[in-house]
C-alpha positions, 0 to 999 in steps of 0.5 A: 488450544480448542480441540474443535479448531481445525489442526492447520488453524491451530498450527497457524495460531501457534506460529502467529502467537510467536511472531506477535510476541517476537519469539519469531522475529523478523527474518526468523526461520520457522520450524519445517513442515516435518517438525510442525507435523511431528509436534502437532501429530498431523500429516505434513500436508496439514502443516503445509496448509498452515504455512501456505496460508501464512505465506498468502496472508503476508506473514511468511516467505518461502525461500527455495531450499532454505525454508520459511521465514518471517517477513514484515506484513505488507502495508494495506489500504482499502480499495473502496475508500480513501485513507490518509497514508500518514495515518495508515503508517502510524496506525501500524506502529511505524514512523511516517515522513515524506520527500517533496519532489515537486510542487508547481503549476503546469500546463495540462497535456493531452492525458491530464486534460482528458483525465481532469475534464479540462481544455488542453493547456489549462493551468493545473497544480502538480505535486510529486511526493515520496511517502515513507514507512520508517526509512522505507519508501512505500508510495510515490504519489503524483497528483494533479489538482484543479486550482479553481477548487483548491486554490491554496493547494500549493501553499500547504505544508505537505510534510505535516498534512498530506495531499489527501488530508488537505483535499478531504478537508477543503473539498469533501469527497463525494465520488471516487474512481479507482483503477488498479493494475500490476505494472513495471514502473518507470526507471525514475519511480523505481529509483525513488522506491529503491527497487529493481526495475524488473520488480512489479508495482501496483499502480493505482490511478484515482480520480476524486470529485467534490459535489460532482466537480472533479478535484484531482487525478493521482497516480500512486505507485507501490512496490508490489512486495510491500503493499496490498489493497483490500476490499470488503463488501457486505452481502 
């Protein structure tokens, strides 16, 4: 390794290379801080910083009294854009599929009417879908769509084309509003995501417009231990 690279970064690269070539597979216990410090002839604090960074970046998890273990990196979506979740999953080398729980017309209640800028009791399209990475549920998507702007929404084959992909094609995105909060999900959502109700979720609420007309309002639930959102801004 180049000697001008900080020692803790050399340790990080060493561990990452072994994770990527499967020398350290999923759930593998990596060497201790003391072992790494001895191997690289650095202080334990230097080894600690390398491991701490890898924990923060989602490659490792610490287990009290046991050590540090390799974990599946969290799924990641951009916060400043809208990606197709099926494309995100396949781009990471995993298989995508979904369960369609609801696909229907409903009457807008107080919240939906407010979010959609409609009158109370107006018909809206409603879809409820669980998205999977391999066999792991990674997102529950509940979406409400303006039927005047996407009249064929309920006729789409959502097992082949996600709601996002359908709407981007038929109602090109002009504006986007995101809100993100840490939250405890309702019991039913926790069951769909195969998680304990005491575990936190990331809840993204999203509204999208096409040519200044509000097309859809969505609630996207993600298990916080499997998902993260990313934002990159050029200054």
